LOLUMMI-107943 format. One record per residue: residue in one letter; chain; x negated, y, z negated of N, C-alpha, C in turn. Coordinates in Angstrom, 1 decimal. Atoms other than C-alpha are relative to their C-alpha. Layout:
BEGIN
REC, kevex, kevo, n.x, n.y, n.z, ca.x, ca.y, ca.z, c.x, c.y, c.z
REC, A, A, X, Y, Z, X, Y, Z, X, Y, Z
...
***
This chain:
BEGIN
REC, kevex, kevo, n.x, n.y, n.z, ca.x, ca.y, ca.z, c.x, c.y, c.z
REC, X, A, -0.6, -1.0, 0.9, 40.4, 43.0, 152.4, -0.8, 0.0, -1.3
REC, X, A, 0.7, -0.2, 1.3, 38.4, 44.3, 149.4, 0.9, 0.4, -1.1
REC, X, A, -0.8, -0.4, 1.1, 40.1, 44.4, 146.1, -0.9, 0.8, -1.0
REC, X, A, 0.8, -0.8, 1.0, 39.1, 46.7, 143.3, -0.8, -0.9, -1.0
REC, X, A, 0.8, 0.9, 1.0, 36.4, 45.4, 140.8, 0.8, -0.5, -1.1
REC, X, A, -0.8, 0.4, 1.1, 39.0, 45.3, 138.1, 0.9, -1.2, 0.3
REC, X, A, -0.8, 1.2, -0.5, 41.3, 43.0, 140.1, -0.8, -1.2, 0.3
REC, X, A, 0.9, 1.1, -0.2, 38.4, 40.9, 141.2, -0.4, -0.7, -1.3
REC, X, A, 0.3, 0.5, 1.3, 37.4, 40.5, 137.6, 1.1, -0.8, -0.7
REC, X, A, -1.1, 0.7, 0.6, 40.8, 39.5, 136.5, 0.3, -1.3, 0.8
REC, X, A, -0.2, 1.2, -0.8, 41.2, 37.0, 139.4, -1.2, -1.0, -0.3
REC, X, A, 1.1, 1.0, 0.3, 37.7, 35.5, 138.6, 0.2, -0.6, -1.3
REC, X, A, -0.3, 0.6, 1.3, 38.9, 34.9, 135.1, 1.2, -0.9, 0.0
REC, X, A, -1.3, 0.7, 0.0, 42.4, 33.7, 135.8, 0.0, -1.3, 0.8
REC, X, A, 0.0, 1.2, -0.9, 41.9, 31.3, 138.8, -0.7, -1.2, -0.5
REC, X, A, 0.7, 1.2, 0.6, 39.3, 29.0, 137.2, 0.7, -0.5, -1.2
REC, X, A, -0.7, 0.4, 1.2, 41.3, 29.0, 134.0, 1.1, -1.0, 0.3
REC, X, A, -1.2, 0.9, -0.3, 44.3, 27.4, 135.6, -0.3, -1.4, 0.5
REC, X, A, 0.4, 1.3, -0.3, 42.3, 24.4, 136.7, -0.7, -0.8, -1.2
REC, X, A, 0.6, 0.6, 1.2, 40.9, 23.8, 133.2, 1.0, -0.9, -0.7
REC, X, A, -0.9, 1.0, 0.7, 42.4, 20.8, 131.4, 0.5, 0.6, -1.3
REC, X, A, -0.4, -0.6, 1.2, 42.4, 22.7, 128.1, 1.1, 1.0, 0.2
REC, X, A, -1.0, -1.0, -0.3, 44.4, 25.5, 129.6, 1.3, -0.7, 0.5
REC, X, A, -1.2, 0.7, -0.4, 46.8, 23.0, 131.2, 0.7, -0.5, -1.2
REC, X, A, -0.6, 0.5, 1.3, 47.4, 21.4, 127.8, 0.7, 1.1, -0.7
REC, X, A, -0.6, -1.1, 0.6, 48.0, 24.8, 126.4, 1.3, 0.5, 0.7
REC, X, A, -1.1, -0.3, -0.8, 50.4, 25.6, 129.2, 1.2, -0.9, -0.3
REC, X, A, -1.1, 1.0, 0.3, 52.4, 22.4, 128.5, 0.5, 0.3, -1.4
REC, X, A, -0.5, -0.3, 1.3, 52.5, 23.2, 124.8, 0.8, 1.3, 0.0
REC, X, A, -0.7, -1.3, -0.2, 53.5, 26.8, 125.6, 1.4, -0.2, 0.6
REC, X, A, -1.3, 0.3, -0.7, 56.3, 25.4, 127.9, 0.9, -0.7, -0.9
REC, X, A, -0.9, 0.7, 1.0, 57.6, 23.0, 125.2, 0.5, 0.9, -1.0
REC, X, A, -0.5, -1.0, 1.0, 57.7, 25.7, 122.6, 1.0, 1.0, 0.7
REC, X, A, -0.8, -0.8, -0.7, 59.2, 27.8, 125.3, 1.4, -0.6, 0.2
REC, X, A, -1.3, 0.6, 0.0, 62.1, 25.3, 125.6, 0.7, 0.2, -1.3
REC, X, A, -0.6, -0.3, 1.3, 62.8, 25.7, 121.9, 0.4, 1.5, 0.0
REC, X, A, -0.3, -1.4, -0.1, 62.6, 29.5, 122.4, 1.1, 0.4, 1.0
REC, X, A, -1.1, -0.2, -0.9, 64.8, 29.4, 125.4, 1.3, -0.4, -0.5
REC, X, A, -1.2, 0.3, 0.6, 67.4, 27.6, 123.4, 0.4, 1.0, -1.0
REC, X, A, -0.3, -1.1, 0.9, 67.2, 30.2, 120.7, 0.5, 1.2, 0.8
REC, X, A, -0.3, -1.2, -0.8, 67.3, 33.0, 123.3, 1.4, -0.2, 0.6
REC, X, A, -1.3, 0.3, -0.7, 70.3, 31.3, 125.2, 1.1, 0.1, -1.0
REC, X, A, -1.0, 0.1, 1.0, 72.2, 30.6, 122.0, 0.4, 1.4, -0.6
REC, X, A, -0.2, -1.4, 0.5, 71.8, 34.2, 120.6, 0.7, 0.9, 1.0
REC, X, A, -0.6, -0.7, -1.1, 72.6, 35.7, 124.0, 1.5, -0.3, 0.1
REC, X, A, -1.4, 0.5, -0.2, 75.7, 33.6, 124.4, 0.9, 0.4, -1.1
REC, X, A, -0.8, -0.4, 1.2, 76.9, 34.3, 120.9, 0.4, 1.5, 0.1
REC, X, A, -0.3, -1.5, 0.0, 76.5, 38.1, 121.3, 0.8, 0.4, 1.2
REC, X, A, -0.7, -0.4, -1.2, 77.8, 38.2, 124.9, 1.5, -0.5, 0.0
REC, X, A, -1.4, 0.6, 0.0, 80.8, 35.8, 124.6, 0.8, 0.2, -1.2
REC, X, A, -0.8, -0.1, 1.2, 81.8, 36.0, 121.0, 0.1, 1.4, -0.5
REC, X, A, -0.1, -1.3, 0.5, 80.9, 39.5, 120.0, 0.2, 1.1, 1.1
REC, X, A, -0.3, -0.9, -1.1, 81.4, 41.1, 123.5, -1.0, 1.1, 0.3
REC, X, A, 1.1, -1.0, -0.4, 78.1, 42.9, 123.7, -0.2, 0.0, 1.5
REC, X, A, 0.3, 0.0, -1.4, 77.2, 44.0, 127.2, -1.3, -0.8, 0.2
REC, X, A, 1.1, 0.9, -0.3, 74.5, 42.0, 129.0, -1.3, 0.5, -0.5
REC, X, A, 1.3, -0.4, 0.3, 71.5, 44.2, 128.4, -0.2, 0.1, -1.5
REC, X, A, 0.2, 0.0, 1.5, 72.0, 44.8, 124.6, -0.1, -1.4, -0.5
REC, X, A, 0.0, 1.4, 0.5, 72.8, 41.1, 124.1, -1.3, -0.6, 0.3
REC, X, A, 1.3, 0.6, -0.4, 69.6, 40.2, 126.0, -1.1, 0.6, -0.8
REC, X, A, 1.0, -0.6, 0.8, 67.5, 42.6, 124.0, -0.1, -0.6, -1.4
REC, X, A, 0.0, 0.6, 1.4, 68.6, 41.2, 120.6, -0.5, -1.5, 0.1
REC, X, A, 0.4, 1.4, -0.1, 68.2, 37.6, 121.8, -1.5, -0.1, 0.2
REC, X, A, 1.5, 0.0, -0.3, 64.7, 38.4, 123.1, -0.7, 0.3, -1.3
REC, X, A, 0.7, -0.3, 1.3, 63.7, 39.9, 119.7, 0.0, -1.2, -0.9
REC, X, A, 0.0, 1.2, 0.8, 64.8, 36.8, 117.9, -0.9, -1.1, 0.5
REC, X, A, 0.8, 1.0, -0.6, 63.2, 34.5, 120.4, -1.5, 0.3, 0.0
REC, X, A, 1.4, -0.4, -0.1, 59.9, 36.4, 120.6, -0.6, -0.2, -1.4
REC, X, A, 0.5, 0.2, 1.4, 59.5, 36.3, 116.8, -0.2, -1.5, -0.3
REC, X, A, 0.1, 1.4, 0.1, 60.1, 32.5, 116.8, -1.2, -0.5, 0.8
REC, X, A, 1.1, 0.4, -0.9, 57.7, 32.2, 119.7, -1.4, 0.3, -0.6
REC, X, A, 1.2, -0.4, 0.6, 55.0, 34.0, 117.9, -0.5, -0.9, -1.1
REC, X, A, 0.4, 0.9, 1.2, 55.1, 31.8, 114.8, -0.4, -1.4, 0.6
REC, X, A, 0.3, 1.4, -0.5, 55.2, 28.5, 116.8, -1.3, 0.0, 0.9
REC, X, A, 1.2, 0.0, -0.9, 52.5, 29.5, 119.4, -1.3, 0.3, -0.9
REC, X, A, 1.2, -0.3, 0.9, 50.2, 30.9, 116.6, -0.4, -1.3, -0.7
REC, X, A, 0.3, 1.1, 0.8, 50.4, 27.7, 114.7, -0.2, -1.3, 0.8
REC, X, A, 0.1, 1.2, -0.8, 50.5, 25.2, 117.6, -0.9, 0.2, 1.2
REC, X, A, 0.7, -0.2, -1.3, 49.5, 26.3, 121.1, -1.4, 0.7, -0.1
REC, X, A, 1.2, -0.8, 0.1, 46.9, 28.8, 120.1, -0.5, -0.1, -1.4
REC, X, A, 0.5, 0.2, 1.4, 46.0, 27.4, 116.7, -1.5, 0.3, -0.1
REC, X, A, 1.4, -0.2, 0.1, 42.3, 27.4, 117.4, -0.4, 1.5, 0.1
REC, X, A, 0.3, -1.4, -0.2, 42.3, 31.0, 118.6, 0.5, 0.8, -1.2
REC, X, A, -0.6, -0.8, 1.0, 44.5, 32.3, 115.8, -0.4, -0.5, -1.4
REC, X, A, 0.4, 0.5, 1.3, 43.1, 30.1, 113.0, 1.3, -0.4, -0.8
REC, X, A, -1.3, 0.3, 0.6, 46.8, 29.3, 112.3, 0.5, 1.0, -1.0
REC, X, A, -0.4, -1.1, 0.9, 47.2, 32.6, 110.6, 0.9, 1.0, 0.8
REC, X, A, -0.9, -1.0, -0.6, 50.0, 35.0, 111.2, -0.4, 1.3, -0.6
REC, X, A, 0.3, -1.4, 0.5, 49.4, 38.7, 111.0, 0.9, 1.0, 0.7
REC, X, A, -0.8, -1.0, -0.7, 51.4, 41.8, 111.7, -0.7, 0.5, 1.2
REC, X, A, 0.7, -0.6, -1.1, 48.7, 43.1, 114.0, 0.1, -0.9, 1.2
REC, X, A, -0.1, 0.9, -1.2, 48.7, 39.9, 116.2, 1.5, -0.1, 0.4
REC, X, A, -1.4, 0.1, -0.4, 52.5, 39.8, 116.1, 0.4, 1.2, 0.9
REC, X, A, -0.3, -1.2, -0.8, 52.7, 43.4, 117.4, -0.7, -0.2, 1.4
REC, X, A, 0.6, 0.2, -1.3, 50.2, 42.5, 120.1, 0.7, -1.0, 0.8
REC, X, A, -0.8, 1.0, -0.7, 52.1, 39.3, 121.0, 1.3, 0.6, 0.5
REC, X, A, -1.3, -0.6, -0.4, 55.4, 41.2, 121.1, -0.2, 1.0, 1.2
REC, X, A, 0.2, -1.0, -1.0, 53.9, 44.0, 123.2, -0.3, -0.7, 1.4
REC, X, A, 0.3, 0.7, -1.2, 52.5, 41.5, 125.8, 1.3, -0.7, 0.6
REC, X, A, -1.2, 0.6, -0.4, 55.8, 39.8, 125.9, 1.1, 0.9, 0.6
REC, X, A, -0.9, -1.0, -0.6, 57.5, 43.0, 127.0, 0.0, -0.3, 1.6
REC, X, A, 0.0, 0.3, -1.5, 56.4, 42.0, 130.6, 1.0, -1.1, 0.3
REC, X, A, -0.9, 1.0, -0.2, 58.4, 38.9, 130.2, 1.5, 0.4, -0.3
REC, X, A, -1.3, -0.6, 0.3, 61.3, 40.8, 128.7, 0.6, 0.8, 1.2
REC, X, A, -0.4, -0.8, -1.1, 61.4, 43.1, 131.7, 0.4, -1.0, 1.2
REC, X, A, -0.4, 1.0, -1.0, 61.3, 40.1, 134.1, 1.3, -0.7, -0.3
REC, X, A, -1.2, 0.7, 0.4, 64.0, 38.4, 132.1, 1.2, 0.9, 0.1
REC, X, A, -1.1, -0.9, 0.0, 66.3, 41.4, 131.8, 0.4, 0.4, 1.5
REC, X, A, -0.3, -0.4, -1.4, 66.0, 42.5, 135.5, 0.6, -1.3, 0.7
REC, X, A, -0.5, 1.2, -0.7, 66.6, 38.8, 136.6, 1.5, -0.2, -0.5
REC, X, A, -1.4, 0.3, 0.5, 69.7, 38.3, 134.3, 1.0, 1.0, 0.5
REC, X, A, -0.9, -1.0, -0.5, 71.2, 41.6, 135.3, 0.3, -0.1, 1.4
REC, X, A, -0.2, 0.0, -1.5, 70.6, 41.4, 139.0, 0.7, -1.3, 0.4
REC, X, A, -0.6, 1.2, -0.4, 71.5, 37.7, 139.3, 1.5, -0.1, -0.5
REC, X, A, -1.4, 0.0, 0.5, 74.8, 38.3, 137.3, 0.9, 0.5, 1.1
REC, X, A, -0.9, -0.5, -1.0, 76.1, 40.0, 140.4, 0.3, -1.2, 1.1
REC, X, A, -0.1, 1.1, -1.0, 75.7, 36.7, 142.4, 0.4, -1.4, -0.6
REC, X, A, -0.2, 1.2, 0.6, 76.0, 33.9, 140.0, 0.6, 0.2, -1.4
REC, X, A, -0.6, -0.3, 1.3, 77.8, 33.4, 136.6, -1.1, 0.4, -1.0
REC, X, A, 0.9, -0.7, 0.9, 76.1, 35.3, 133.7, -0.9, -1.1, -0.7
REC, X, A, 0.8, 1.0, 0.8, 75.0, 32.2, 131.7, -1.0, -0.7, 0.9
REC, X, A, 1.0, 0.5, -0.9, 73.4, 30.7, 134.8, -1.1, 1.0, 0.3
REC, X, A, 1.0, -1.1, -0.2, 71.7, 34.0, 135.5, -1.0, 0.1, -1.2
REC, X, A, 0.8, 0.0, 1.2, 70.4, 33.9, 131.9, -1.0, -1.1, 0.1
REC, X, A, 1.0, 1.2, -0.1, 68.8, 30.4, 132.5, -1.1, 0.3, 1.0
REC, X, A, 1.0, -0.4, -1.0, 67.2, 31.7, 135.7, -1.0, 1.0, -0.5
REC, X, A, 0.8, -1.0, 0.5, 65.9, 34.7, 133.8, -1.1, -0.5, -1.0
REC, X, A, 0.9, 0.6, 0.9, 64.3, 32.6, 131.1, -1.2, -0.7, 0.7
REC, X, A, 1.1, 0.6, -0.8, 62.4, 30.6, 133.7, -0.9, 1.1, 0.6
REC, X, A, 0.8, -1.0, -0.6, 61.3, 33.8, 135.4, -1.0, 0.6, -0.9
REC, X, A, 0.9, -0.7, 1.0, 59.7, 35.2, 132.2, -1.1, -1.0, -0.5
REC, X, A, 1.1, 0.9, 0.5, 57.6, 32.0, 131.5, -1.3, 0.3, 0.5
REC, X, A, 1.3, -0.2, -0.6, 54.8, 32.7, 133.9, -0.7, 1.3, -0.6
REC, X, A, 0.4, -1.2, 0.5, 54.5, 36.3, 132.8, -0.5, -0.1, -1.5
REC, X, A, 0.3, 0.1, 1.5, 54.6, 35.5, 129.0, -1.2, -0.9, -0.2
REC, X, A, 1.1, 0.8, 0.2, 52.1, 32.7, 129.2, -1.3, 0.6, 0.4
REC, X, A, 1.2, -0.6, -0.6, 49.6, 34.5, 131.3, -0.5, 1.2, -0.9
REC, X, A, 0.4, -1.1, 1.0, 49.6, 37.6, 129.0, -0.4, -0.5, -1.3
REC, X, A, 0.3, 0.6, 1.3, 49.5, 35.5, 125.9, -1.4, -0.5, 0.0
REC, X, A, 1.3, 0.6, -0.1, 46.5, 33.6, 127.1, -1.1, 1.0, 0.2
REC, X, A, 1.1, -1.0, -0.3, 44.6, 36.6, 128.5, -0.2, 1.1, -1.0
REC, X, A, 0.2, -1.1, 0.8, 45.3, 39.2, 126.0, 0.2, -0.2, -1.5
REC, X, A, -0.3, 0.1, 1.5, 46.6, 38.0, 122.6, -0.9, -1.1, -0.6
REC, X, A, 0.7, 1.2, 0.6, 45.1, 34.5, 121.9, -1.3, -0.4, 0.7
REC, X, A, 1.4, 0.2, -0.5, 41.6, 34.9, 123.3, -0.8, -0.8, -0.9
REC, X, A, 1.0, 0.6, 0.9, 38.8, 32.8, 121.9, -0.6, 1.2, -0.7
REC, X, A, 0.7, -1.1, 0.8, 37.2, 34.8, 119.1, -1.3, 0.4, 0.7
REC, X, A, 1.2, -0.6, -0.7, 34.6, 37.1, 120.5, 0.2, 0.3, 1.4
REC, X, A, -0.3, -0.3, -1.4, 36.1, 37.2, 124.0, 0.7, 1.3, 0.0
REC, X, A, -0.6, -1.3, -0.2, 37.1, 40.6, 125.2, 0.8, 0.0, 1.3
REC, X, A, -0.8, 0.0, -1.3, 39.9, 41.2, 127.8, -0.8, 0.8, 1.0
REC, X, A, 0.7, -0.6, -1.1, 38.5, 42.1, 131.2, 0.8, 1.2, 0.5
***
C-alpha cells in the first residue's frame, strides 16, 4: 500500500525520532511535567464539577485552559529549553495552545464518552492519559522544533 508523500515524510521524521535517546529524555521530562499538569487539570476539573456543579464539558474546558498555560511555561523552561531558549512569548504560547487542541479533543471525547461507563473522575484520569501522546507529538513536531527546522 502506497501512502501519500506527505504521510511518508511525516513517518520518516517521526519513527526515527522515537528511538533517539534525546527524544526519549524529552518524552520522560514531558511526562513528568505532564504529571504536574494532570494534577492541576484534575484538581480544577474536580473543583468545578463537584463543588461548583459545572457540567462535564465546560469544567473540562476551563481545567484544560489552566493546565495548558502551566504546561507551556514548564515545557518552555525545562523540556524544550534548548529549542525555546527558555524564553516565553505570546506567539509560541498561542502555537503551543493551538497544537494542544488535539489533546483537548482527545481528552474531552474520552472523559465524556467514558463517563457513561465508569465514574466521571476515573473517566477524567483516563482522558488525561489519552491526551499525552497527542500533546507530546504535536509539541515536538510543531512547536518546539530545533531552530531552523521547518515542519514537514
